[in-house]
All heavy atoms as TSV, in Angstrom:
chain	resi	resn	atom	element	x	y	z
A	1	MET	N	N	110.905	71.817	100.942
A	1	MET	CA	C	111.584	73.022	101.300
A	1	MET	C	C	111.856	73.836	100.000
A	1	MET	O	O	111.817	75.042	100.005
A	1	MET	CB	C	112.871	72.721	102.014
A	1	MET	CG	C	113.655	73.941	102.498
A	1	MET	SD	S	114.979	73.326	103.520
A	1	MET	CE	C	115.756	74.863	103.824
A	2	VAL	N	N	112.056	73.143	98.885
A	2	VAL	CA	C	112.306	73.873	97.619
A	2	VAL	C	C	110.994	74.636	97.197
A	2	VAL	O	O	111.121	75.799	96.731
A	2	VAL	CB	C	112.659	72.873	96.545
A	2	VAL	CG1	C	112.769	73.536	95.168
A	2	VAL	CG2	C	113.994	72.138	96.868
A	3	ARG	N	N	109.829	74.115	97.383
A	3	ARG	CA	C	108.661	74.836	97.061
A	3	ARG	C	C	108.418	76.137	97.847
A	3	ARG	O	O	107.928	77.108	97.402
A	3	ARG	CB	C	107.378	73.936	97.212
A	3	ARG	CG	C	107.272	72.924	96.141
A	3	ARG	CD	C	106.031	72.112	96.266
A	3	ARG	NE	N	106.203	71.150	97.392
A	3	ARG	CZ	C	105.228	70.876	98.293
A	3	ARG	NH1	N	104.119	71.455	98.268
A	3	ARG	NH2	N	105.532	70.002	99.250
A	4	GLU	N	N	108.912	76.067	99.147
A	4	GLU	CA	C	108.692	77.216	99.996
A	4	GLU	C	C	109.842	78.188	99.939
A	4	GLU	O	O	109.832	79.297	100.519
A	4	GLU	CB	C	108.488	76.734	101.391
A	4	GLU	CG	C	107.304	75.887	101.599
A	4	GLU	CD	C	107.180	75.435	103.004
A	4	GLU	OE1	O	108.157	75.538	103.800
A	4	GLU	OE2	O	106.188	74.726	103.333
A	5	PHE	N	N	110.934	77.871	99.162
A	5	PHE	CA	C	112.161	78.663	99.102
A	5	PHE	C	C	111.875	80.000	98.356
A	5	PHE	O	O	111.302	80.050	97.362
A	5	PHE	CB	C	113.203	77.908	98.337
A	5	PHE	CG	C	114.598	78.635	98.296
A	5	PHE	CD1	C	115.488	78.548	99.275
A	5	PHE	CD2	C	114.911	79.502	97.151
A	5	PHE	CE1	C	116.746	79.183	99.233
A	5	PHE	CE2	C	116.102	80.085	97.100
A	5	PHE	CZ	C	116.986	80.037	98.163
A	6	LYS	N	N	112.313	81.125	99.035
A	6	LYS	CA	C	112.209	82.411	98.449
A	6	LYS	C	C	113.539	82.884	98.015
A	6	LYS	O	O	113.766	83.227	96.864
A	6	LYS	CB	C	111.533	83.395	99.397
A	6	LYS	CG	C	111.267	84.723	98.933
A	6	LYS	CD	C	110.373	85.583	99.916
A	6	LYS	CE	C	109.985	86.845	99.305
A	6	LYS	NZ	N	109.123	87.647	100.293
A	7	TYR	N	N	114.529	83.042	98.947
A	7	TYR	CA	C	115.870	83.367	98.654
A	7	TYR	C	C	116.744	82.973	99.805
A	7	TYR	O	O	116.250	82.475	100.850
A	7	TYR	CB	C	116.080	84.823	98.316
A	7	TYR	CG	C	115.755	85.794	99.440
A	7	TYR	CD1	C	116.670	86.147	100.395
A	7	TYR	CD2	C	114.440	86.333	99.612
A	7	TYR	CE1	C	116.370	87.078	101.419
A	7	TYR	CE2	C	114.182	87.207	100.580
A	7	TYR	CZ	C	115.117	87.580	101.480
A	7	TYR	OH	O	114.808	88.363	102.526
A	8	ALA	N	N	118.047	83.094	99.681
A	8	ALA	CA	C	118.937	82.786	100.764
A	8	ALA	C	C	119.988	83.981	100.807
A	8	ALA	O	O	120.353	84.533	99.844
A	8	ALA	CB	C	119.680	81.453	100.538
A	9	LEU	N	N	120.440	84.174	102.063
A	9	LEU	CA	C	121.588	85.150	102.305
A	9	LEU	C	C	122.835	84.340	102.564
A	9	LEU	O	O	122.798	83.380	103.314
A	9	LEU	CB	C	121.221	86.012	103.504
A	9	LEU	CG	C	120.020	86.934	103.355
A	9	LEU	CD1	C	119.713	87.631	104.623
A	9	LEU	CD2	C	120.197	87.889	102.182
A	10	VAL	N	N	123.869	84.680	101.885
A	10	VAL	CA	C	125.136	83.988	102.000
A	10	VAL	C	C	126.280	84.943	102.521
A	10	VAL	O	O	126.411	86.023	101.994
A	10	VAL	CB	C	125.583	83.387	100.635
A	10	VAL	CG1	C	126.925	82.613	100.694
A	10	VAL	CG2	C	124.519	82.469	100.113
A	11	TRP	N	N	127.030	84.296	103.458
A	11	TRP	CA	C	128.253	85.008	103.869
A	11	TRP	C	C	129.415	84.045	103.747
A	11	TRP	O	O	129.339	82.804	104.050
A	11	TRP	CB	C	128.240	85.264	105.447
A	11	TRP	CG	C	127.274	86.366	105.821
A	11	TRP	CD1	C	127.572	87.666	106.012
A	11	TRP	CD2	C	125.835	86.229	106.112
A	11	TRP	NE1	N	126.477	88.335	106.418
A	11	TRP	CE2	C	125.353	87.463	106.446
A	11	TRP	CE3	C	125.022	85.158	106.107
A	11	TRP	CZ2	C	124.006	87.701	106.774
A	11	TRP	CZ3	C	123.600	85.415	106.417
A	11	TRP	CH2	C	123.157	86.578	106.745
A	12	GLY	N	N	130.470	84.392	103.079
A	12	GLY	CA	C	131.660	83.501	102.941
A	12	GLY	C	C	132.328	83.824	101.607
A	12	GLY	O	O	132.185	84.819	100.928
A	13	VAL	N	N	133.189	82.832	101.232
A	13	VAL	CA	C	134.023	82.982	100.088
A	13	VAL	C	C	133.270	83.076	98.750
A	13	VAL	O	O	133.659	83.821	97.885
A	13	VAL	CB	C	135.021	81.714	100.007
A	13	VAL	CG1	C	135.898	81.739	98.735
A	13	VAL	CG2	C	135.816	81.591	101.280
A	14	SER	N	N	132.169	82.316	98.598
A	14	SER	CA	C	131.356	82.482	97.331
A	14	SER	C	C	130.619	83.702	97.223
A	14	SER	O	O	130.022	83.879	96.131
A	14	SER	CB	C	130.475	81.224	97.262
A	14	SER	OG	O	129.436	81.266	98.157
A	15	ALA	N	N	130.449	84.460	98.229
A	15	ALA	CA	C	129.601	85.741	98.136
A	15	ALA	C	C	130.539	86.915	97.668
A	15	ALA	O	O	131.674	87.011	98.015
A	15	ALA	CB	C	129.011	85.999	99.503
A	16	LYS	N	N	129.994	87.730	96.798
A	16	LYS	CA	C	130.662	88.862	96.253
A	16	LYS	C	C	130.719	89.996	97.338
A	16	LYS	O	O	131.593	90.840	97.368
A	16	LYS	CB	C	130.109	89.380	94.941
A	16	LYS	CG	C	130.234	88.421	93.846
A	16	LYS	CD	C	129.600	88.905	92.596
A	16	LYS	CE	C	129.729	87.848	91.530
A	16	LYS	NZ	N	128.983	88.186	90.347
A	17	HIS	N	N	129.647	90.052	98.133
A	17	HIS	CA	C	129.525	91.078	99.262
A	17	HIS	C	C	128.759	90.385	100.341
A	17	HIS	O	O	128.153	89.357	100.154
A	17	HIS	CB	C	128.839	92.311	98.782
A	17	HIS	CG	C	127.559	92.064	98.000
A	17	HIS	ND1	N	126.371	91.958	98.569
A	17	HIS	CD2	C	127.426	92.000	96.621
A	17	HIS	CE1	C	125.474	91.719	97.652
A	17	HIS	NE2	N	126.044	91.688	96.448
A	18	TYR	N	N	128.813	91.002	101.559
A	18	TYR	CA	C	128.188	90.336	102.718
A	18	TYR	C	C	126.999	91.090	103.230
A	18	TYR	O	O	127.158	92.294	103.564
A	18	TYR	CB	C	129.254	90.213	103.783
A	18	TYR	CG	C	130.488	89.370	103.396
A	18	TYR	CD1	C	131.652	90.051	103.275
A	18	TYR	CD2	C	130.337	88.117	102.997
A	18	TYR	CE1	C	132.833	89.333	102.906
A	18	TYR	CE2	C	131.500	87.373	102.614
A	18	TYR	CZ	C	132.668	88.034	102.524
A	18	TYR	OH	O	133.803	87.342	102.205
A	19	PRO	N	N	125.840	90.581	103.401
A	19	PRO	CA	C	125.464	89.233	102.846
A	19	PRO	C	C	125.056	89.393	101.414
A	19	PRO	O	O	124.606	90.476	100.958
A	19	PRO	CB	C	124.283	88.887	103.681
A	19	PRO	CG	C	123.658	90.126	104.115
A	19	PRO	CD	C	124.825	91.131	104.274
A	20	GLN	N	N	125.131	88.317	100.637
A	20	GLN	CA	C	124.621	88.380	99.242
A	20	GLN	C	C	123.370	87.566	99.175
A	20	GLN	O	O	123.206	86.468	99.717
A	20	GLN	CB	C	125.686	87.663	98.344
A	20	GLN	CG	C	125.273	87.733	96.831
A	20	GLN	CD	C	126.271	87.136	95.915
A	20	GLN	OE1	O	127.367	86.754	96.321
A	20	GLN	NE2	N	125.965	87.147	94.692
A	21	ARG	N	N	122.397	88.159	98.530
A	21	ARG	CA	C	121.107	87.499	98.318
A	21	ARG	C	C	121.189	86.558	97.097
A	21	ARG	O	O	121.446	87.105	95.933
A	21	ARG	CB	C	120.061	88.588	98.144
A	21	ARG	CG	C	118.669	87.970	98.182
A	21	ARG	CD	C	117.670	89.171	98.052
A	21	ARG	NE	N	116.275	88.694	97.827
A	21	ARG	CZ	C	115.226	89.468	98.023
A	21	ARG	NH1	N	115.343	90.689	98.273
A	21	ARG	NH2	N	114.069	88.954	97.752
A	22	VAL	N	N	120.922	85.331	97.198
A	22	VAL	CA	C	121.061	84.325	96.169
A	22	VAL	C	C	119.952	83.403	95.973
A	22	VAL	O	O	118.991	83.392	96.852
A	22	VAL	CB	C	122.337	83.460	96.467
A	22	VAL	CG1	C	123.577	84.274	96.408
A	22	VAL	CG2	C	122.188	82.630	97.671
A	23	GLY	N	N	119.853	82.729	94.911
A	23	GLY	CA	C	118.731	81.782	94.578
A	23	GLY	C	C	119.222	80.367	94.650
A	23	GLY	O	O	120.319	80.114	95.220
A	24	LEU	N	N	118.469	79.471	94.215
A	24	LEU	CA	C	118.774	77.996	94.332
A	24	LEU	C	C	120.002	77.657	93.512
A	24	LEU	O	O	120.594	76.619	93.837
A	24	LEU	CB	C	117.505	77.204	93.859
A	24	LEU	CG	C	116.330	77.196	94.850
A	24	LEU	CD1	C	115.133	76.519	94.119
A	24	LEU	CD2	C	116.703	76.488	96.075
A	25	SER	N	N	120.301	78.313	92.438
A	25	SER	CA	C	121.321	77.919	91.563
A	25	SER	C	C	122.751	78.378	92.039
A	25	SER	O	O	123.755	77.965	91.456
A	25	SER	CB	C	121.114	78.496	90.083
A	25	SER	OG	O	121.135	79.833	90.117
A	26	HIS	N	N	122.834	79.095	93.170
A	26	HIS	CA	C	124.111	79.582	93.627
A	26	HIS	C	C	124.989	78.382	94.113
A	26	HIS	O	O	124.500	77.521	94.901
A	26	HIS	CB	C	123.894	80.609	94.740
A	26	HIS	CG	C	125.155	81.147	95.366
A	26	HIS	ND1	N	125.956	82.088	94.675
A	26	HIS	CD2	C	125.851	80.829	96.452
A	26	HIS	CE1	C	126.907	82.385	95.327
A	26	HIS	NE2	N	126.936	81.686	96.427
A	27	GLN	N	N	126.279	78.435	93.728
A	27	GLN	CA	C	127.194	77.352	94.184
A	27	GLN	C	C	127.822	77.806	95.427
A	27	GLN	O	O	128.520	78.871	95.442
A	27	GLN	CB	C	128.209	77.104	93.091
A	27	GLN	CG	C	127.738	76.533	91.749
A	27	GLN	CD	C	127.312	75.072	91.992
A	27	GLN	OE1	O	127.794	74.304	92.747
A	27	GLN	NE2	N	126.129	74.715	91.369
A	28	LEU	N	N	127.700	77.009	96.438
A	28	LEU	CA	C	128.299	77.420	97.800
A	28	LEU	C	C	129.777	76.857	97.825
A	28	LEU	O	O	130.019	75.879	97.209
A	28	LEU	CB	C	127.485	76.834	98.961
A	28	LEU	CG	C	126.055	77.335	99.106
A	28	LEU	CD1	C	125.254	76.489	100.116
A	28	LEU	CD2	C	126.111	78.731	99.492
A	29	ALA	N	N	130.534	77.615	98.610
A	29	ALA	CA	C	131.908	77.101	98.868
A	29	ALA	C	C	132.004	76.563	100.287
A	29	ALA	O	O	131.088	76.683	101.032
A	29	ALA	CB	C	132.919	78.305	98.699
A	30	ASP	N	N	133.173	75.912	100.638
A	30	ASP	CA	C	133.303	75.327	101.871
A	30	ASP	C	C	133.293	76.414	102.988
A	30	ASP	O	O	133.967	77.446	102.775
A	30	ASP	CB	C	134.587	74.604	101.938
A	30	ASP	CG	C	134.772	73.698	103.132
A	30	ASP	OD1	O	133.760	73.183	103.601
A	30	ASP	OD2	O	135.859	73.387	103.587
A	31	GLU	N	N	132.612	76.154	104.059
A	31	GLU	CA	C	132.498	77.010	105.248
A	31	GLU	C	C	131.671	78.325	104.931
A	31	GLU	O	O	131.775	79.208	105.672
A	31	GLU	CB	C	133.855	77.409	105.785
A	31	GLU	CG	C	134.617	76.235	106.311
A	31	GLU	CD	C	135.909	76.561	107.036
A	31	GLU	OE1	O	136.157	77.746	107.288
A	31	GLU	OE2	O	136.673	75.765	107.323
A	32	ASP	N	N	130.849	78.285	103.938
A	32	ASP	CA	C	129.882	79.357	103.716
A	32	ASP	C	C	128.799	79.253	104.751
A	32	ASP	O	O	128.467	78.127	105.121
A	32	ASP	CB	C	129.260	79.297	102.343
A	32	ASP	CG	C	130.145	79.991	101.253
A	32	ASP	OD1	O	131.150	80.617	101.632
A	32	ASP	OD2	O	129.775	79.861	100.045
A	33	VAL	N	N	128.300	80.430	105.178
A	33	VAL	CA	C	127.167	80.418	106.091
A	33	VAL	C	C	125.924	80.958	105.279
A	33	VAL	O	O	126.009	81.902	104.561
A	33	VAL	CB	C	127.526	81.356	107.201
A	33	VAL	CG1	C	126.217	81.564	108.110
A	33	VAL	CG2	C	128.691	80.983	107.952
A	34	ILE	N	N	124.811	80.253	105.416
A	34	ILE	CA	C	123.601	80.617	104.660
A	34	ILE	C	C	122.422	80.827	105.698
A	34	ILE	O	O	122.398	80.199	106.777
A	34	ILE	CB	C	123.168	79.650	103.647
A	34	ILE	CG1	C	122.804	78.276	104.176
A	34	ILE	CG2	C	124.325	79.492	102.556
A	34	ILE	CD1	C	122.123	77.462	103.293
A	35	GLN	N	N	121.511	81.706	105.296
A	35	GLN	CA	C	120.274	81.898	105.966
A	35	GLN	C	C	119.189	81.781	104.973
A	35	GLN	O	O	119.091	82.520	103.946
A	35	GLN	CB	C	120.207	83.257	106.575
A	35	GLN	CG	C	118.881	83.624	107.274
A	35	GLN	CD	C	118.833	84.989	107.802
A	35	GLN	OE1	O	119.791	85.616	108.050
A	35	GLN	NE2	N	117.648	85.434	108.119
A	36	VAL	N	N	118.347	80.760	105.053
A	36	VAL	CA	C	117.251	80.462	104.097
A	36	VAL	C	C	116.033	81.193	104.423
A	36	VAL	O	O	115.561	81.235	105.608
A	36	VAL	CB	C	116.936	78.960	104.014
A	36	VAL	CG1	C	115.795	78.717	103.094
A	36	VAL	CG2	C	118.206	78.223	103.571
A	37	VAL	N	N	115.443	81.959	103.560
A	37	VAL	CA	C	114.127	82.667	103.744
A	37	VAL	C	C	113.083	82.041	102.884
A	37	VAL	O	O	113.204	81.792	101.711
A	37	VAL	CB	C	114.277	84.210	103.307
A	37	VAL	CG1	C	113.023	84.971	103.486
A	37	VAL	CG2	C	115.391	84.836	104.031
A	38	LYS	N	N	111.970	81.641	103.611
A	38	LYS	CA	C	110.874	80.927	102.927
A	38	LYS	C	C	109.830	81.844	102.541
A	38	LYS	O	O	109.654	83.022	103.115
A	38	LYS	CB	C	110.279	79.893	103.903
A	38	LYS	CG	C	111.308	78.795	104.228
A	38	LYS	CD	C	110.725	77.651	105.111
A	38	LYS	CE	C	109.497	77.905	105.810
A	38	LYS	NZ	N	108.941	76.754	106.596
A	39	LYS	N	N	108.931	81.427	101.645
A	39	LYS	CA	C	107.721	82.225	101.257
A	39	LYS	C	C	106.734	82.153	102.350
A	39	LYS	O	O	106.594	81.243	103.125
A	39	LYS	CB	C	107.102	81.639	99.989
A	39	LYS	CG	C	107.955	81.776	98.762
A	39	LYS	CD	C	107.309	81.063	97.618
A	39	LYS	CE	C	108.191	81.035	96.363
A	39	LYS	NZ	N	107.639	80.222	95.287
A	40	LYS	N	N	105.914	83.205	102.461
A	40	LYS	CA	C	104.804	83.186	103.392
A	40	LYS	C	C	103.740	82.222	102.951
A	40	LYS	O	O	103.382	82.272	101.716
A	40	LYS	CB	C	104.229	84.561	103.693
A	40	LYS	CG	C	105.120	85.470	104.391
A	40	LYS	CD	C	104.384	86.816	104.736
A	40	LYS	CE	C	105.231	87.670	105.532
A	40	LYS	NZ	N	104.623	88.905	105.879
A	41	VAL	N	N	103.158	81.386	103.775
A	41	VAL	CA	C	102.127	80.545	103.395
A	41	VAL	C	C	100.835	80.855	104.107
A	41	VAL	O	O	100.781	81.093	105.315
A	41	VAL	CB	C	102.496	79.079	103.727
A	41	VAL	CG1	C	101.372	78.115	103.371
A	41	VAL	CG2	C	103.849	78.624	103.189
A	42	LEU	N	N	99.764	81.189	103.281
A	42	LEU	CA	C	98.520	81.548	103.873
A	42	LEU	C	C	97.704	80.209	104.052
A	42	LEU	O	O	97.355	79.527	103.158
A	42	LEU	CB	C	97.741	82.436	102.977
A	42	LEU	CG	C	98.336	83.879	102.633
A	42	LEU	CD1	C	97.509	84.528	101.685
A	42	LEU	CD2	C	98.461	84.630	103.925
A	43	ASP	N	N	97.480	79.973	105.394
A	43	ASP	CA	C	96.875	78.714	105.729
A	43	ASP	C	C	95.357	78.760	105.738
A	43	ASP	O	O	94.548	77.933	105.376
A	43	ASP	CB	C	97.308	78.172	107.093
A	43	ASP	CG	C	98.763	77.757	107.030
A	43	ASP	OD1	O	99.247	77.332	105.993
A	43	ASP	OD2	O	99.457	77.754	108.137
A	44	ALA	N	N	94.811	79.982	106.058
A	44	ALA	CA	C	93.413	80.217	106.210
A	44	ALA	C	C	92.733	80.367	104.866
A	44	ALA	O	O	93.310	80.922	103.932
A	44	ALA	CB	C	93.112	81.354	107.124
A	45	GLU	N	N	91.520	79.943	104.722
A	45	GLU	CA	C	90.779	80.082	103.448
A	45	GLU	C	C	90.391	81.529	103.254
A	45	GLU	O	O	90.185	81.937	102.163
A	45	GLU	CB	C	89.497	79.178	103.495
A	45	GLU	CG	C	89.753	77.726	103.656
A	45	GLU	CD	C	90.008	77.292	105.004
A	45	GLU	OE1	O	89.383	77.891	105.884
A	45	GLU	OE2	O	90.734	76.281	105.266
A	46	ASP	N	N	90.162	82.259	104.312
A	46	ASP	CA	C	89.696	83.633	104.194
A	46	ASP	C	C	90.768	84.648	103.974
A	46	ASP	O	O	90.597	85.808	103.944
A	46	ASP	CB	C	88.909	84.031	105.400
A	46	ASP	CG	C	89.724	83.961	106.737
A	46	ASP	OD1	O	90.858	83.615	106.672
A	46	ASP	OD2	O	89.077	84.234	107.732
A	47	GLY	N	N	92.048	84.234	103.859
A	47	GLY	CA	C	93.163	85.115	103.502
A	47	GLY	C	C	93.709	85.871	104.702
A	47	GLY	O	O	94.379	86.906	104.522
A	48	ARG	N	N	93.352	85.455	105.906
A	48	ARG	CA	C	93.860	86.162	107.084
A	48	ARG	C	C	95.239	85.701	107.588
A	48	ARG	O	O	95.631	86.106	108.653
A	48	ARG	CB	C	92.814	86.006	108.246
A	48	ARG	CG	C	91.516	86.820	107.911
A	48	ARG	CD	C	90.562	86.624	109.081
A	48	ARG	NE	N	89.253	87.074	108.731
A	48	ARG	CZ	C	88.678	88.081	109.331
A	48	ARG	NH1	N	89.208	88.630	110.354
A	48	ARG	NH2	N	87.441	88.433	108.866
A	49	GLY	N	N	95.845	84.823	106.889
A	49	GLY	CA	C	97.159	84.261	107.219
A	49	GLY	C	C	97.099	83.303	108.339
A	49	GLY	O	O	96.156	82.614	108.474
A	50	ARG	N	N	98.203	83.269	109.133
A	50	ARG	CA	C	98.265	82.168	110.140
A	50	ARG	C	C	97.514	82.646	111.521
A	50	ARG	O	O	97.382	81.820	112.349
A	50	ARG	CB	C	99.667	81.910	110.522
A	50	ARG	CG	C	100.455	83.020	111.061
A	50	ARG	CD	C	101.952	82.732	111.098
A	50	ARG	NE	N	102.656	83.915	111.610
A	50	ARG	CZ	C	103.192	83.891	112.820
A	50	ARG	NH1	N	103.060	82.909	113.692
A	50	ARG	NH2	N	103.852	84.885	113.239
A	51	PHE	N	N	97.077	83.912	111.509
A	51	PHE	CA	C	96.357	84.206	112.677
A	51	PHE	C	C	94.846	84.111	112.492
A	51	PHE	O	O	94.136	84.792	111.730
A	51	PHE	CB	C	96.565	85.757	113.092
A	51	PHE	CG	C	98.019	86.052	113.364
A	51	PHE	CD1	C	98.843	86.617	112.343
A	51	PHE	CD2	C	98.615	85.668	114.523
A	51	PHE	CE1	C	100.190	86.918	112.578
A	51	PHE	CE2	C	99.916	85.894	114.755
A	51	PHE	CZ	C	100.668	86.527	113.796
A	52	LYS	N	N	94.286	83.076	113.165
A	52	LYS	CA	C	92.882	82.799	112.961
A	52	LYS	C	C	92.047	83.623	113.942
A	52	LYS	O	O	92.409	83.806	115.065
A	52	LYS	CB	C	92.708	81.248	113.215
A	52	LYS	CG	C	93.522	80.403	112.310
A	52	LYS	CD	C	92.886	79.168	112.064
A	52	LYS	CE	C	93.604	78.156	111.204
A	52	LYS	NZ	N	94.716	78.564	110.445
A	53	THR	N	N	90.905	83.997	113.445
A	53	THR	CA	C	89.938	84.796	114.293
A	53	THR	C	C	88.597	84.273	114.085
A	53	THR	O	O	88.222	83.711	112.966
A	53	THR	CB	C	90.042	86.212	113.968
A	53	THR	OG1	O	89.155	86.945	114.812
A	53	THR	CG2	C	89.735	86.516	112.492
A	54	THR	N	N	87.769	84.381	115.002
A	54	THR	CA	C	86.347	84.053	114.897
A	54	THR	C	C	85.459	85.199	114.737
A	54	THR	O	O	84.206	85.097	114.855
A	54	THR	CB	C	85.954	83.257	116.145
A	54	THR	OG1	O	86.125	83.992	117.376
A	54	THR	CG2	C	86.747	81.962	116.331
A	55	SER	N	N	86.023	86.357	114.456
A	55	SER	CA	C	85.228	87.660	114.290
A	55	SER	C	C	84.392	87.632	113.060
A	55	SER	O	O	84.859	86.973	112.048
A	55	SER	CB	C	86.255	88.758	114.194
A	55	SER	OG	O	85.501	89.961	113.959
A	56	ASP	N	N	83.248	88.127	113.070
A	56	ASP	CA	C	82.394	88.220	111.946
A	56	ASP	C	C	82.610	89.592	111.151
A	56	ASP	O	O	81.894	89.894	110.235
A	56	ASP	CB	C	80.945	88.130	112.292
A	56	ASP	CG	C	80.627	86.743	112.843
A	56	ASP	OD1	O	81.273	85.783	112.418
A	56	ASP	OD2	O	79.638	86.619	113.594
A	57	LYS	N	N	83.627	90.476	111.663
A	57	LYS	CA	C	83.831	91.704	110.949
A	57	LYS	C	C	84.342	91.473	109.612
A	57	LYS	O	O	85.022	90.448	109.322
A	57	LYS	CB	C	84.857	92.486	111.838
A	57	LYS	CG	C	84.360	92.850	113.143
A	57	LYS	CD	C	85.413	93.683	113.868
A	57	LYS	CE	C	84.991	93.953	115.275
A	57	LYS	NZ	N	86.014	94.574	116.112
A	58	PRO	N	N	84.041	92.353	108.680
A	58	PRO	CA	C	84.553	92.262	107.275
A	58	PRO	C	C	85.995	92.366	107.204
A	58	PRO	O	O	86.714	92.996	108.151
A	58	PRO	CB	C	83.893	93.392	106.514
A	58	PRO	CG	C	83.270	94.268	107.543
A	58	PRO	CD	C	83.114	93.578	108.848
A	59	LEU	N	N	86.660	91.771	106.218
A	59	LEU	CA	C	88.116	91.747	106.049
A	59	LEU	C	C	88.647	93.174	105.668
A	59	LEU	O	O	89.675	93.547	106.187
A	59	LEU	CB	C	88.467	90.763	104.965
A	59	LEU	CG	C	88.305	89.366	105.289
A	59	LEU	CD1	C	88.639	88.463	104.009
A	59	LEU	CD2	C	89.127	88.860	106.446
A	60	ARG	N	N	87.949	93.841	104.872
A	60	ARG	CA	C	88.482	95.113	104.417
A	60	ARG	C	C	87.701	96.313	105.004
A	60	ARG	O	O	86.494	96.200	105.302
A	60	ARG	CB	C	88.391	95.332	102.856
A	60	ARG	CG	C	89.153	94.140	102.185
A	60	ARG	CD	C	89.028	94.302	100.669
A	60	ARG	NE	N	87.662	94.431	100.231
A	60	ARG	CZ	C	87.298	94.875	99.026
A	60	ARG	NH1	N	88.168	95.166	98.147
A	60	ARG	NH2	N	86.001	94.992	98.781
A	61	ILE	N	N	88.355	97.430	105.147
A	61	ILE	CA	C	87.695	98.586	105.683
A	61	ILE	C	C	86.515	99.072	104.752
A	61	ILE	O	O	85.490	99.556	105.262
A	61	ILE	CB	C	88.700	99.724	105.981
A	61	ILE	CG1	C	89.755	99.318	107.083
A	61	ILE	CG2	C	88.059	101.044	106.309
A	61	ILE	CD1	C	90.862	100.161	107.248
A	62	ALA	N	N	86.812	98.931	103.495
A	62	ALA	CA	C	85.768	99.369	102.487
A	62	ALA	C	C	84.527	98.613	102.660
A	62	ALA	O	O	83.387	99.082	102.184
A	62	ALA	CB	C	86.351	99.292	101.170
A	63	ASP	N	N	84.466	97.393	103.156
A	63	ASP	CA	C	83.312	96.639	103.255
A	63	ASP	C	C	82.572	96.843	104.551
A	63	ASP	O	O	81.438	96.327	104.775
A	63	ASP	CB	C	83.708	95.049	103.230
A	63	ASP	CG	C	84.284	94.684	101.930
A	63	ASP	OD1	O	83.959	95.374	100.947
A	63	ASP	OD2	O	84.963	93.712	101.812
A	64	ARG	N	N	83.045	97.643	105.466
A	64	ARG	CA	C	82.353	97.938	106.684
A	64	ARG	C	C	81.082	98.871	106.447
A	64	ARG	O	O	81.041	99.568	105.440
A	64	ARG	CB	C	83.261	98.774	107.653
A	64	ARG	CG	C	84.409	97.853	108.097
A	64	ARG	CD	C	85.254	98.614	109.101
A	64	ARG	NE	N	86.431	97.915	109.481
A	64	ARG	CZ	C	87.489	98.420	110.134
A	64	ARG	NH1	N	87.484	99.767	110.444
A	64	ARG	NH2	N	88.508	97.747	110.442
A	65	GLU	N	N	80.130	98.745	107.315
A	65	GLU	CA	C	78.966	99.560	107.237
A	65	GLU	C	C	79.302	101.002	107.690
A	65	GLU	O	O	79.981	101.220	108.575
A	65	GLU	CB	C	77.834	98.975	108.049
A	65	GLU	CG	C	77.293	97.627	107.565
A	65	GLU	CD	C	76.263	97.094	108.478
A	65	GLU	OE1	O	75.581	97.971	109.211
A	65	GLU	OE2	O	75.998	95.904	108.437
A	66	LYS	N	N	78.647	101.925	106.944
A	66	LYS	CA	C	78.861	103.340	107.265
A	66	LYS	C	C	78.074	103.701	108.578
A	66	LYS	O	O	76.837	103.169	108.686
A	66	LYS	CB	C	78.391	104.215	106.177
A	66	LYS	CG	C	79.104	104.060	104.909
A	66	LYS	CD	C	80.432	104.764	104.888
A	66	LYS	CE	C	81.112	104.667	103.648
A	66	LYS	NZ	N	82.439	105.194	103.636
A	67	LYS	N	N	78.578	104.523	109.447
A	67	LYS	CA	C	77.801	104.887	110.603
A	67	LYS	C	C	76.866	106.053	110.257
A	67	LYS	O	O	77.161	106.719	109.244
A	67	LYS	CB	C	78.817	105.413	111.725
A	67	LYS	CG	C	79.655	104.258	112.297
A	67	LYS	CD	C	80.565	104.768	113.430
A	67	LYS	CE	C	81.320	103.686	113.957
A	67	LYS	NZ	N	82.250	104.205	114.988
A	68	ALA	N	N	75.875	106.172	111.034
A	68	ALA	CA	C	74.894	107.298	110.844
A	68	ALA	C	C	75.464	108.682	111.116
A	68	ALA	O	O	76.477	108.711	111.922
A	68	ALA	CB	C	73.700	107.086	111.679
A	69	ALA	N	N	75.234	109.634	110.305
A	69	ALA	CA	C	75.675	110.958	110.502
A	69	ALA	C	C	75.328	111.459	111.875
A	69	ALA	O	O	74.246	111.198	112.425
A	69	ALA	CB	C	75.280	111.840	109.389
A	70	LEU	N	N	76.199	112.291	112.478
A	70	LEU	CA	C	75.923	112.864	113.837
A	70	LEU	C	C	74.768	113.980	113.677
A	70	LEU	O	O	74.790	114.720	112.736
A	70	LEU	CB	C	77.173	113.560	114.464
A	70	LEU	CG	C	78.213	112.608	114.805
A	70	LEU	CD1	C	79.475	113.412	115.254
A	70	LEU	CD2	C	77.809	111.709	115.945
A	71	LYS	N	N	73.927	114.058	114.639
A	71	LYS	CA	C	72.867	115.084	114.648
A	71	LYS	C	C	73.425	116.269	115.294
A	71	LYS	O	O	73.976	116.258	116.321
A	71	LYS	CB	C	71.604	114.575	115.395
A	71	LYS	CG	C	71.102	113.369	114.793
A	71	LYS	CD	C	69.856	112.903	115.654
A	71	LYS	CE	C	69.253	111.645	115.016
A	71	LYS	NZ	N	68.179	111.058	115.873
A	72	THR	N	N	73.218	117.399	114.575
A	72	THR	CA	C	73.674	118.774	115.155
A	72	THR	C	C	72.620	119.705	115.413
A	72	THR	O	O	71.511	119.610	114.926
A	72	THR	CB	C	74.664	119.364	114.195
A	72	THR	OG1	O	74.109	119.494	112.856
A	72	THR	CG2	C	75.974	118.538	114.042
């Protein structure tokens, strides 16, 4: 969990304002409420994130083939 930790939001006595965004070194007080936010993890090798697709389309718009110009 420490490797995936991004930041935490704290509500309670140890926070200067509500919510306070804190790191791992923040000292919590009794009855503090925290919300832990994790880093995004890219599971796929192609960089598409957690949504897997079987499409053969290119990842970027710049890599797409240009369409032929319209005949007028």
